[in-house]
Residue, then its C-alpha position, 0 to 999 in steps of 0.5 A: m916252070k919250063k919243061r925239065e927245069l924242075d925243083l928236085t930238092s924241094f918237096a913241100g907244097e906245089a914243088r912236090a907235085m910239080t916234080l912228078s908231073g908229065l910222062f915217065v918212061p919205064l925202061v926195059t933192060p936189053f940183053t945181049a946174045d950172051d945174056t949180059i946187059a946191052a949198055d949201049a942199047l939201054s943208053g940209046l933207049a933212055h936218050s930216045a925217050l927224053e928226046q921224044g918228049a918224056t919228062g923223065l925215066v924210071a929205072l928198075g921197075t917191073t918193065a926192067e925185069a929188076a927182080t932177075l938182075t944181080e946187084a951189079e947189074r942193077e947198079l949198072v942200069v941206074d948208072i946209065c940212066t942217071r948219066v942220061c938224065r943228067e945230060h937232059n936235066a930230067p928227073l929219074i925215078v928208081g925202083a927200090g923196095t921189096n916185101s921186107t921193110a928192112a930190105s927196102l930200107a937197105a935198098l933206099e940207103r944204097l941210092g946215090s945222087g941224081i935220083t929224084a924219087a924211089l918207086t916203092v912197091v906195096p909189100y907183096y906175097i905176105r899180104p899184111t893188113e892195110a895198117g901194116v902197109l901204112a906202117h911200112f911206108r911210114r918207116l921207109a919215109e922217115t929215113s929215105p934219102v929221096p922222096l917215095v912214090v908208092y907203087n900200088i898194083p894189087y894184082r901183083t901184090g895181093r894187097t888191095l888198099g882202101p881210100e882211107t889208107l891211100r889218103a893216109l899215105a898221101a899225108v905222110p911226109n916224104i911220100v910225094g905220089i903214087k903209081h896207081a895201077v889197079g886195073a880199073i877206074d873203080e870207086t877207090t880210084v875216084d875217091l882218091m882223085r877227089t880227096r888227094p892233097d893238091d901237092f900229091a902226085v897221082l901217076a897213071g900206072d896201067d897202060l890201058f887206063v892212062a887216058p881215063l885217069l888223066a881225065l880225072g886229073a892225074s898229074g902224069a903217067i908211068t907207062a911202058s907202052a911209051t917206049l914205043a910211042t913216046d911222042a904220042f904218050a907225051a902228047l896224051v898227057s899234055t893234051w889232057r892237062h892243057g887241051p884240046l880235049d877232043k885231041a886228048r880223046h882221039l889220042g887215048n883211043a888210038l893208043s889203047g889199041l897199041s897198049a892192048a897189043l903190047f900187054a897181050e903177054p906178061n910185060p915186058t916180053v912183047i915190048k922187047a920183041v917189038l924193040a928187037a924187031r925194029g933194031r933198037i935192042p940186040t935181042a928180045s931175050v927175057r930172063l926166066p921165069s919169063l918166056p919170049a913173046a909168041e910170034e903172033s903176039t909180036r906180029a900183032a903188036l908191030a901191026a898196032l904200032d904201024g897202024l898207030a903211026a898211020e892214024l896219028 
């Protein structure tokens, strides 16, 4: 199957996993000086990511500050990303899920055409049982107009999922994969990689742990750092899957320094500061309760980006 010539309508068997392999770049939401969405800058970021080797995009993820956007702003972001992905024949994943099953169902129902899958977070704050989490996703999967990617990020949700629950989620029809961001390569992660169905996509979701999870067999990654080094992260995914492995190790070690610098403060504050410093977005503004990145964090990230370019 050639790059981006993906089956976006068939989600059974091999096509399910193939649809969600490769590098997916979660985009920031750039703001103007008067705190409106900088639509042209967002479109530019989207085009740039796909032109530099990303398989697809993620809209309305954590990196997009989706929780701070109005409904109209969320629609604008999705419209822009959908248009760009159509131009590039690339898949688009859209964040659509909350800690309320009813609200998540409503968000999924609003999704329009041109969307490959919905990124749906494990219910946060309420801390339901694992059985409750499984029931939540089964309910969403029954009626969702697009396949689901479970967003497993326990340090944000307060809900850890064990290996039995992860295997049960992987068996649910219309759940095609997981963004796995548990902050470690732990025993549960190893068990997931060992026992997952062949057609269930595991996407590395913690920037610092992308390389080791790819080494265990992850089909791809959703990594915010790739906004600033798309070609290198695309090469990282490709080389772990196809070789040579010595190059994959070199890339992973080199990119870990950049990711560490970009995540020195809460995402996406440092990433937006670097993008603004490089003239790719009009301001580094983030919305409260987030605060702009400190100058020292921005300088360190810019130095890491420059160092990466020299090393590669």
